[in-house]
mmCIF file of the N, C-alpha and C atoms, coordinates in Angstrom:
data_MODEL
# 
_entry.id   MODEL 
# 
loop_
_atom_site.group_PDB 
_atom_site.id 
_atom_site.type_symbol 
_atom_site.label_atom_id 
_atom_site.label_alt_id 
_atom_site.label_comp_id 
_atom_site.label_asym_id 
_atom_site.label_entity_id 
_atom_site.label_seq_id 
_atom_site.pdbx_PDB_ins_code 
_atom_site.Cartn_x 
_atom_site.Cartn_y 
_atom_site.Cartn_z 
_atom_site.occupancy 
_atom_site.B_iso_or_equiv 
_atom_site.pdbx_formal_charge 
_atom_site.auth_seq_id 
_atom_site.auth_comp_id 
_atom_site.auth_asym_id 
_atom_site.auth_atom_id 
_atom_site.pdbx_PDB_model_num 
ATOM 1   N N  . MET A 1 1  ? 101.354 59.123 67.435 1.00 0.00 ? 1  MET A N  1 
ATOM 2   C CA . MET A 1 1  ? 101.370 59.050 65.994 1.00 0.00 ? 1  MET A CA 1 
ATOM 3   C C  . MET A 1 1  ? 100.455 57.910 65.502 1.00 0.00 ? 1  MET A C  1 
ATOM 4   N N  . LEU A 1 2  ? 100.437 56.783 66.188 1.00 0.00 ? 2  LEU A N  1 
ATOM 5   C CA . LEU A 1 2  ? 99.594  55.666 65.784 1.00 0.00 ? 2  LEU A CA 1 
ATOM 6   C C  . LEU A 1 2  ? 98.125  56.057 65.864 1.00 0.00 ? 2  LEU A C  1 
ATOM 7   N N  . ARG A 1 3  ? 97.744  56.672 66.963 1.00 0.00 ? 3  ARG A N  1 
ATOM 8   C CA . ARG A 1 3  ? 96.347  57.078 67.135 1.00 0.00 ? 3  ARG A CA 1 
ATOM 9   C C  . ARG A 1 3  ? 95.935  58.070 66.051 1.00 0.00 ? 3  ARG A C  1 
ATOM 10  N N  . GLU A 1 4  ? 96.800  59.006 65.733 1.00 0.00 ? 4  GLU A N  1 
ATOM 11  C CA . GLU A 1 4  ? 96.509  59.995 64.687 1.00 0.00 ? 4  GLU A CA 1 
ATOM 12  C C  . GLU A 1 4  ? 96.274  59.304 63.338 1.00 0.00 ? 4  GLU A C  1 
ATOM 13  N N  . ALA A 1 5  ? 97.107  58.334 63.002 1.00 0.00 ? 5  ALA A N  1 
ATOM 14  C CA . ALA A 1 5  ? 96.947  57.608 61.734 1.00 0.00 ? 5  ALA A CA 1 
ATOM 15  C C  . ALA A 1 5  ? 95.648  56.811 61.726 1.00 0.00 ? 5  ALA A C  1 
ATOM 16  N N  . VAL A 1 6  ? 95.325  56.177 62.852 1.00 0.00 ? 6  VAL A N  1 
ATOM 17  C CA . VAL A 1 6  ? 94.089  55.397 62.968 1.00 0.00 ? 6  VAL A CA 1 
ATOM 18  C C  . VAL A 1 6  ? 92.879  56.289 62.719 1.00 0.00 ? 6  VAL A C  1 
ATOM 19  N N  . GLU A 1 7  ? 92.876  57.459 63.347 1.00 0.00 ? 7  GLU A N  1 
ATOM 20  C CA . GLU A 1 7  ? 91.760  58.399 63.182 1.00 0.00 ? 7  GLU A CA 1 
ATOM 21  C C  . GLU A 1 7  ? 91.691  58.965 61.768 1.00 0.00 ? 7  GLU A C  1 
ATOM 22  N N  . ARG A 1 8  ? 92.818  59.391 61.254 1.00 0.00 ? 8  ARG A N  1 
ATOM 23  C CA . ARG A 1 8  ? 92.854  60.055 59.946 1.00 0.00 ? 8  ARG A CA 1 
ATOM 24  C C  . ARG A 1 8  ? 92.429  59.124 58.812 1.00 0.00 ? 8  ARG A C  1 
ATOM 25  N N  . TYR A 1 9  ? 92.890  57.889 58.849 1.00 0.00 ? 9  TYR A N  1 
ATOM 26  C CA . TYR A 1 9  ? 92.669  56.982 57.724 1.00 0.00 ? 9  TYR A CA 1 
ATOM 27  C C  . TYR A 1 9  ? 91.598  55.923 57.983 1.00 0.00 ? 9  TYR A C  1 
ATOM 28  N N  . GLY A 1 10 ? 90.923  56.002 59.119 1.00 0.00 ? 10 GLY A N  1 
ATOM 29  C CA . GLY A 1 10 ? 89.851  55.052 59.411 1.00 0.00 ? 10 GLY A CA 1 
ATOM 30  C C  . GLY A 1 10 ? 90.337  53.621 59.530 1.00 0.00 ? 10 GLY A C  1 
ATOM 31  N N  . ILE A 1 11 ? 91.515  53.457 60.061 1.00 0.00 ? 11 ILE A N  1 
ATOM 32  C CA . ILE A 1 11 ? 92.108  52.131 60.203 1.00 0.00 ? 11 ILE A CA 1 
ATOM 33  C C  . ILE A 1 11 ? 91.281  51.298 61.175 1.00 0.00 ? 11 ILE A C  1 
ATOM 34  N N  . GLN A 1 12 ? 91.038  50.044 60.822 1.00 0.00 ? 12 GLN A N  1 
ATOM 35  C CA . GLN A 1 12 ? 90.237  49.160 61.664 1.00 0.00 ? 12 GLN A CA 1 
ATOM 36  C C  . GLN A 1 12 ? 91.073  48.123 62.406 1.00 0.00 ? 12 GLN A C  1 
ATOM 37  N N  . PHE A 1 13 ? 92.232  47.779 61.847 1.00 0.00 ? 13 PHE A N  1 
ATOM 38  C CA . PHE A 1 13 ? 93.115  46.801 62.470 1.00 0.00 ? 13 PHE A CA 1 
ATOM 39  C C  . PHE A 1 13 ? 94.538  47.330 62.461 1.00 0.00 ? 13 PHE A C  1 
ATOM 40  N N  . VAL A 1 14 ? 95.281  47.019 63.503 1.00 0.00 ? 14 VAL A N  1 
ATOM 41  C CA . VAL A 1 14 ? 96.696  47.383 63.601 1.00 0.00 ? 14 VAL A CA 1 
ATOM 42  C C  . VAL A 1 14 ? 97.469  46.092 63.813 1.00 0.00 ? 14 VAL A C  1 
ATOM 43  N N  . ILE A 1 15 ? 98.518  45.900 63.042 1.00 0.00 ? 15 ILE A N  1 
ATOM 44  C CA . ILE A 1 15 ? 99.389  44.730 63.188 1.00 0.00 ? 15 ILE A CA 1 
ATOM 45  C C  . ILE A 1 15 ? 100.795 45.246 63.482 1.00 0.00 ? 15 ILE A C  1 
ATOM 46  N N  . LEU A 1 16 ? 101.325 44.847 64.618 1.00 0.00 ? 16 LEU A N  1 
ATOM 47  C CA . LEU A 1 16 ? 102.696 45.204 64.963 1.00 0.00 ? 16 LEU A CA 1 
ATOM 48  C C  . LEU A 1 16 ? 103.564 43.962 64.833 1.00 0.00 ? 16 LEU A C  1 
ATOM 49  N N  . ASP A 1 17 ? 104.812 44.162 64.407 1.00 0.00 ? 17 ASP A N  1 
ATOM 50  C CA . ASP A 1 17 ? 105.741 43.041 64.343 1.00 0.00 ? 17 ASP A CA 1 
ATOM 51  C C  . ASP A 1 17 ? 106.996 43.373 65.128 1.00 0.00 ? 17 ASP A C  1 
ATOM 52  N N  . ASP A 1 18 ? 107.980 42.497 65.057 1.00 0.00 ? 18 ASP A N  1 
ATOM 53  C CA . ASP A 1 18 ? 109.217 42.683 65.803 1.00 0.00 ? 18 ASP A CA 1 
ATOM 54  C C  . ASP A 1 18 ? 109.916 43.996 65.472 1.00 0.00 ? 18 ASP A C  1 
ATOM 55  N N  . ASN A 1 19 ? 109.610 44.582 64.339 1.00 0.00 ? 19 ASN A N  1 
ATOM 56  C CA . ASN A 1 19 ? 110.252 45.819 63.910 1.00 0.00 ? 19 ASN A CA 1 
ATOM 57  C C  . ASN A 1 19 ? 109.462 47.066 64.288 1.00 0.00 ? 19 ASN A C  1 
ATOM 58  N N  . ALA A 1 20 ? 108.494 46.934 65.180 1.00 0.00 ? 20 ALA A N  1 
ATOM 59  C CA . ALA A 1 20 ? 107.695 48.079 65.604 1.00 0.00 ? 20 ALA A CA 1 
ATOM 60  C C  . ALA A 1 20 ? 108.609 49.152 66.206 1.00 0.00 ? 20 ALA A C  1 
ATOM 61  N N  . PRO A 1 21 ? 108.246 50.422 66.025 1.00 0.00 ? 21 PRO A N  1 
ATOM 62  C CA . PRO A 1 21 ? 109.054 51.491 66.632 1.00 0.00 ? 21 PRO A CA 1 
ATOM 63  C C  . PRO A 1 21 ? 109.171 51.296 68.143 1.00 0.00 ? 21 PRO A C  1 
ATOM 64  N N  . GLU A 1 22 ? 110.272 51.715 68.685 1.00 0.00 ? 22 GLU A N  1 
ATOM 65  C CA . GLU A 1 22 ? 110.561 51.538 70.108 1.00 0.00 ? 22 GLU A CA 1 
ATOM 66  C C  . GLU A 1 22 ? 109.435 52.068 71.003 1.00 0.00 ? 22 GLU A C  1 
ATOM 67  N N  . GLU A 1 23 ? 108.793 53.142 70.585 1.00 0.00 ? 23 GLU A N  1 
ATOM 68  C CA . GLU A 1 23 ? 107.712 53.740 71.373 1.00 0.00 ? 23 GLU A CA 1 
ATOM 69  C C  . GLU A 1 23 ? 106.513 52.788 71.510 1.00 0.00 ? 23 GLU A C  1 
ATOM 70  N N  . LEU A 1 24 ? 106.367 51.864 70.560 1.00 0.00 ? 24 LEU A N  1 
ATOM 71  C CA . LEU A 1 24 ? 105.248 50.932 70.580 1.00 0.00 ? 24 LEU A CA 1 
ATOM 72  C C  . LEU A 1 24 ? 105.614 49.596 71.224 1.00 0.00 ? 24 LEU A C  1 
ATOM 73  N N  . ASP A 1 25 ? 106.842 49.463 71.679 1.00 0.00 ? 25 ASP A N  1 
ATOM 74  C CA . ASP A 1 25 ? 107.293 48.217 72.306 1.00 0.00 ? 25 ASP A CA 1 
ATOM 75  C C  . ASP A 1 25 ? 106.399 47.760 73.460 1.00 0.00 ? 25 ASP A C  1 
ATOM 76  N N  . PRO A 1 26 ? 106.020 48.646 74.396 1.00 0.00 ? 26 PRO A N  1 
ATOM 77  C CA . PRO A 1 26 ? 105.155 48.193 75.494 1.00 0.00 ? 26 PRO A CA 1 
ATOM 78  C C  . PRO A 1 26 ? 103.807 47.664 75.003 1.00 0.00 ? 26 PRO A C  1 
ATOM 79  N N  . LEU A 1 27 ? 103.285 48.212 73.934 1.00 0.00 ? 27 LEU A N  1 
ATOM 80  C CA . LEU A 1 27 ? 102.039 47.722 73.346 1.00 0.00 ? 27 LEU A CA 1 
ATOM 81  C C  . LEU A 1 27 ? 102.270 46.361 72.695 1.00 0.00 ? 27 LEU A C  1 
ATOM 82  N N  . PHE A 1 28 ? 103.378 46.229 71.986 1.00 0.00 ? 28 PHE A N  1 
ATOM 83  C CA . PHE A 1 28 ? 103.736 44.981 71.322 1.00 0.00 ? 28 PHE A CA 1 
ATOM 84  C C  . PHE A 1 28 ? 103.927 43.844 72.329 1.00 0.00 ? 28 PHE A C  1 
ATOM 85  N N  . THR A 1 29 ? 104.594 44.131 73.432 1.00 0.00 ? 29 THR A N  1 
ATOM 86  C CA . THR A 1 29 ? 104.897 43.100 74.421 1.00 0.00 ? 29 THR A CA 1 
ATOM 87  C C  . THR A 1 29 ? 103.742 42.828 75.382 1.00 0.00 ? 29 THR A C  1 
ATOM 88  N N  . GLY A 1 30 ? 102.734 43.703 75.371 1.00 0.00 ? 30 GLY A N  1 
ATOM 89  C CA . GLY A 1 30 ? 101.597 43.526 76.267 1.00 0.00 ? 30 GLY A CA 1 
ATOM 90  C C  . GLY A 1 30 ? 101.795 44.171 77.625 1.00 0.00 ? 30 GLY A C  1 
ATOM 91  N N  . GLU A 1 31 ? 102.877 44.926 77.791 1.00 0.00 ? 31 GLU A N  1 
ATOM 92  C CA . GLU A 1 31 ? 103.138 45.602 79.058 1.00 0.00 ? 31 GLU A CA 1 
ATOM 93  C C  . GLU A 1 31 ? 102.152 46.737 79.306 1.00 0.00 ? 31 GLU A C  1 
ATOM 94  N N  . THR A 1 32 ? 101.599 47.290 78.231 1.00 0.00 ? 32 THR A N  1 
ATOM 95  C CA . THR A 1 32 ? 100.639 48.383 78.355 1.00 0.00 ? 32 THR A CA 1 
ATOM 96  C C  . THR A 1 32 ? 99.487  48.139 77.398 1.00 0.00 ? 32 THR A C  1 
ATOM 97  N N  . GLU A 1 33 ? 98.356  48.748 77.707 1.00 0.00 ? 33 GLU A N  1 
ATOM 98  C CA . GLU A 1 33 ? 97.174  48.666 76.853 1.00 0.00 ? 33 GLU A CA 1 
ATOM 99  C C  . GLU A 1 33 ? 96.618  50.068 76.665 1.00 0.00 ? 33 GLU A C  1 
ATOM 100 N N  . VAL A 1 34 ? 95.934  50.277 75.573 1.00 0.00 ? 34 VAL A N  1 
ATOM 101 C CA . VAL A 1 34 ? 95.190  51.519 75.369 1.00 0.00 ? 34 VAL A CA 1 
ATOM 102 C C  . VAL A 1 34 ? 93.736  51.136 75.145 1.00 0.00 ? 34 VAL A C  1 
ATOM 103 N N  . PRO A 1 35 ? 92.808  51.941 75.654 1.00 0.00 ? 35 PRO A N  1 
ATOM 104 C CA . PRO A 1 35 ? 91.395  51.554 75.593 1.00 0.00 ? 35 PRO A CA 1 
ATOM 105 C C  . PRO A 1 35 ? 90.823  51.486 74.184 1.00 0.00 ? 35 PRO A C  1 
ATOM 106 N N  . TRP A 1 36 ? 91.465  52.110 73.215 1.00 0.00 ? 36 TRP A N  1 
ATOM 107 C CA . TRP A 1 36 ? 90.917  52.133 71.857 1.00 0.00 ? 36 TRP A CA 1 
ATOM 108 C C  . TRP A 1 36 ? 91.481  51.015 70.967 1.00 0.00 ? 36 TRP A C  1 
ATOM 109 N N  . LEU A 1 37 ? 92.300  50.132 71.554 1.00 0.00 ? 37 LEU A N  1 
ATOM 110 C CA . LEU A 1 37 ? 92.808  48.959 70.835 1.00 0.00 ? 37 LEU A CA 1 
ATOM 111 C C  . LEU A 1 37 ? 92.522  47.704 71.642 1.00 0.00 ? 37 LEU A C  1 
ATOM 112 N N  . ARG A 1 38 ? 92.010  46.684 70.986 1.00 0.00 ? 38 ARG A N  1 
ATOM 113 C CA . ARG A 1 38 ? 91.793  45.388 71.621 1.00 0.00 ? 38 ARG A CA 1 
ATOM 114 C C  . ARG A 1 38 ? 92.747  44.379 71.004 1.00 0.00 ? 38 ARG A C  1 
ATOM 115 N N  . ARG A 1 39 ? 93.574  43.776 71.832 1.00 0.00 ? 39 ARG A N  1 
ATOM 116 C CA . ARG A 1 39 ? 94.521  42.762 71.365 1.00 0.00 ? 39 ARG A CA 1 
ATOM 117 C C  . ARG A 1 39 ? 93.726  41.525 70.956 1.00 0.00 ? 39 ARG A C  1 
ATOM 118 N N  . LEU A 1 40 ? 93.912  41.073 69.726 1.00 0.00 ? 40 LEU A N  1 
ATOM 119 C CA . LEU A 1 40 ? 93.198  39.909 69.214 1.00 0.00 ? 40 LEU A CA 1 
ATOM 120 C C  . LEU A 1 40 ? 94.000  38.634 69.384 1.00 0.00 ? 40 LEU A C  1 
ATOM 121 N N  . PHE A 1 41 ? 95.218  38.618 68.851 1.00 0.00 ? 41 PHE A N  1 
ATOM 122 C CA . PHE A 1 41 ? 96.058  37.435 68.973 1.00 0.00 ? 41 PHE A CA 1 
ATOM 123 C C  . PHE A 1 41 ? 97.490  37.756 68.568 1.00 0.00 ? 41 PHE A C  1 
ATOM 124 N N  . THR A 1 42 ? 98.372  36.842 68.912 1.00 0.00 ? 42 THR A N  1 
ATOM 125 C CA . THR A 1 42 ? 99.781  36.926 68.527 1.00 0.00 ? 42 THR A CA 1 
ATOM 126 C C  . THR A 1 42 ? 100.076 35.708 67.672 1.00 0.00 ? 42 THR A C  1 
ATOM 127 N N  . ASP A 1 43 ? 100.840 35.908 66.617 1.00 0.00 ? 43 ASP A N  1 
ATOM 128 C CA . ASP A 1 43 ? 101.158 34.818 65.708 1.00 0.00 ? 43 ASP A CA 1 
ATOM 129 C C  . ASP A 1 43 ? 102.625 34.913 65.313 1.00 0.00 ? 43 ASP A C  1 
ATOM 130 N N  . GLU A 1 44 ? 103.186 33.808 64.934 1.00 0.00 ? 44 GLU A N  1 
ATOM 131 C CA . GLU A 1 44 ? 104.556 33.780 64.431 1.00 0.00 ? 44 GLU A CA 1 
ATOM 132 C C  . GLU A 1 44 ? 104.554 33.213 63.026 1.00 0.00 ? 44 GLU A C  1 
ATOM 133 N N  . TYR A 1 45 ? 105.351 33.836 62.165 1.00 0.00 ? 45 TYR A N  1 
ATOM 134 C CA . TYR A 1 45 ? 105.472 33.376 60.790 1.00 0.00 ? 45 TYR A CA 1 
ATOM 135 C C  . TYR A 1 45 ? 106.860 33.725 60.289 1.00 0.00 ? 45 TYR A C  1 
ATOM 136 N N  . ASP A 1 46 ? 107.538 32.755 59.749 1.00 0.00 ? 46 ASP A N  1 
ATOM 137 C CA . ASP A 1 46 ? 108.842 32.963 59.119 1.00 0.00 ? 46 ASP A CA 1 
ATOM 138 C C  . ASP A 1 46 ? 109.820 33.685 60.053 1.00 0.00 ? 46 ASP A C  1 
ATOM 139 N N  . GLY A 1 47 ? 109.790 33.302 61.329 1.00 0.00 ? 47 GLY A N  1 
ATOM 140 C CA . GLY A 1 47 ? 110.730 33.864 62.285 1.00 0.00 ? 47 GLY A CA 1 
ATOM 141 C C  . GLY A 1 47 ? 110.354 35.217 62.860 1.00 0.00 ? 47 GLY A C  1 
ATOM 142 N N  . MET A 1 48 ? 109.198 35.740 62.504 1.00 0.00 ? 48 MET A N  1 
ATOM 143 C CA . MET A 1 48 ? 108.743 37.038 63.005 1.00 0.00 ? 48 MET A CA 1 
ATOM 144 C C  . MET A 1 48 ? 107.517 36.842 63.881 1.00 0.00 ? 48 MET A C  1 
ATOM 145 N N  . THR A 1 49 ? 107.373 37.689 64.883 1.00 0.00 ? 49 THR A N  1 
ATOM 146 C CA . THR A 1 49 ? 106.190 37.697 65.739 1.00 0.00 ? 49 THR A CA 1 
ATOM 147 C C  . THR A 1 49 ? 105.308 38.857 65.315 1.00 0.00 ? 49 THR A C  1 
ATOM 148 N N  . TYR A 1 50 ? 104.010 38.586 65.204 1.00 0.00 ? 50 TYR A N  1 
ATOM 149 C CA . TYR A 1 50 ? 103.022 39.589 64.817 1.00 0.00 ? 50 TYR A CA 1 
ATOM 150 C C  . TYR A 1 50 ? 101.941 39.655 65.881 1.00 0.00 ? 50 TYR A C  1 
ATOM 151 N N  . VAL A 1 51 ? 101.559 40.868 66.256 1.00 0.00 ? 51 VAL A N  1 
ATOM 152 C CA . VAL A 1 51 ? 100.485 41.072 67.221 1.00 0.00 ? 51 VAL A CA 1 
ATOM 153 C C  . VAL A 1 51 ? 99.383  41.857 66.522 1.00 0.00 ? 51 VAL A C  1 
ATOM 154 N N  . TRP A 1 52 ? 98.176  41.298 66.523 1.00 0.00 ? 52 TRP A N  1 
ATOM 155 C CA . TRP A 1 52 ? 97.023  41.899 65.854 1.00 0.00 ? 52 TRP A CA 1 
ATOM 156 C C  . TRP A 1 52 ? 96.126  42.593 66.869 1.00 0.00 ? 52 TRP A C  1 
ATOM 157 N N  . PHE A 1 53 ? 95.682  43.797 66.526 1.00 0.00 ? 53 PHE A N  1 
ATOM 158 C CA . PHE A 1 53 ? 94.762  44.577 67.345 1.00 0.00 ? 53 PHE A CA 1 
ATOM 159 C C  . PHE A 1 53 ? 93.577  45.012 66.497 1.00 0.00 ? 53 PHE A C  1 
ATOM 160 N N  . ARG A 1 54 ? 92.415  45.138 67.139 1.00 0.00 ? 54 ARG A N  1 
ATOM 161 C CA . ARG A 1 54 ? 91.235  45.725 66.490 1.00 0.00 ? 54 ARG A CA 1 
ATOM 162 C C  . ARG A 1 54 ? 91.008  47.086 67.114 1.00 0.00 ? 54 ARG A C  1 
ATOM 163 N N  . VAL A 1 55 ? 90.731  48.081 66.269 1.00 0.00 ? 55 VAL A N  1 
ATOM 164 C CA . VAL A 1 55 ? 90.443  49.424 66.750 1.00 0.00 ? 55 VAL A CA 1 
ATOM 165 C C  . VAL A 1 55 ? 89.013  49.454 67.268 1.00 0.00 ? 55 VAL A C  1 
ATOM 166 N N  . VAL A 1 56 ? 88.847  49.967 68.474 1.00 0.00 ? 56 VAL A N  1 
ATOM 167 C CA . VAL A 1 56 ? 87.533  50.081 69.100 1.00 0.00 ? 56 VAL A CA 1 
ATOM 168 C C  . VAL A 1 56 ? 87.017  51.492 68.853 1.00 0.00 ? 56 VAL A C  1 
ATOM 169 N N  . ARG A 1 57 ? 85.847  51.602 68.275 1.00 0.00 ? 57 ARG A N  1 
ATOM 170 C CA . ARG A 1 57 ? 85.234  52.905 67.999 1.00 0.00 ? 57 ARG A CA 1 
ATOM 171 C C  . ARG A 1 57 ? 84.168  53.213 69.023 1.00 0.00 ? 57 ARG A C  1 
ATOM 172 N N  . PRO A 1 58 ? 83.933  54.455 69.356 1.00 0.00 ? 58 PRO A N  1 
ATOM 173 C CA . PRO A 1 58 ? 84.757  55.603 68.988 1.00 0.00 ? 58 PRO A CA 1 
ATOM 174 C C  . PRO A 1 58 ? 86.020  55.677 69.853 1.00 0.00 ? 58 PRO A C  1 
ATOM 175 N N  . ILE A 1 59 ? 87.042  56.265 69.288 1.00 0.00 ? 59 ILE A N  1 
ATOM 176 C CA . ILE A 1 59 ? 88.280  56.448 70.034 1.00 0.00 ? 59 ILE A CA 1 
ATOM 177 C C  . ILE A 1 59 ? 88.007  57.521 71.095 1.00 0.00 ? 59 ILE A C  1 
ATOM 178 N N  . GLN A 1 60 ? 88.334  57.208 72.337 1.00 0.00 ? 60 GLN A N  1 
ATOM 179 C CA . GLN A 1 60 ? 88.083  58.134 73.439 1.00 0.00 ? 60 GLN A CA 1 
ATOM 180 C C  . GLN A 1 60 ? 89.103  59.263 73.423 1.00 0.00 ? 60 GLN A C  1 
ATOM 181 N N  . GLU A 1 61 ? 88.629  60.474 73.660 1.00 0.00 ? 61 GLU A N  1 
ATOM 182 C CA . GLU A 1 61 ? 89.489  61.649 73.627 1.00 0.00 ? 61 GLU A CA 1 
ATOM 183 C C  . GLU A 1 61 ? 90.601  61.607 74.664 1.00 0.00 ? 61 GLU A C  1 
ATOM 184 N N  . ASP A 1 62 ? 90.314  61.082 75.860 1.00 0.00 ? 62 ASP A N  1 
ATOM 185 C CA . ASP A 1 62 ? 91.315  61.104 76.924 1.00 0.00 ? 62 ASP A CA 1 
ATOM 186 C C  . ASP A 1 62 ? 92.239  59.896 76.881 1.00 0.00 ? 62 ASP A C  1 
ATOM 187 N N  . ALA A 1 63 ? 92.050  59.012 75.911 1.00 0.00 ? 63 ALA A N  1 
ATOM 188 C CA . ALA A 1 63 ? 92.881  57.807 75.819 1.00 0.00 ? 63 ALA A CA 1 
ATOM 189 C C  . ALA A 1 63 ? 94.189  58.124 75.123 1.00 0.00 ? 63 ALA A C  1 
ATOM 190 N N  . GLY A 1 64 ? 95.264  57.353 75.514 1.00 0.00 ? 64 GLY A N  1 
ATOM 191 C CA . GLY A 1 64 ? 96.589  57.539 74.935 1.00 0.00 ? 64 GLY A CA 1 
ATOM 192 C C  . GLY A 1 64 ? 96.588  57.123 73.545 1.00 0.00 ? 64 GLY A C  1 
# 
């Protein structure tokens, strides 16, 4: 679903926080990576953790 939204709306950055859907937990925690997202940094603000990603173009067809 994330990849579909990125493609459909031309999203350039993705920010996940502690409330990310369970399916995105491995991406949030760094346990998994996808080739079309580059992890930029992790930040904390007001008790929440935020993870910033940059979308790498073009998105590869065989990538998750």
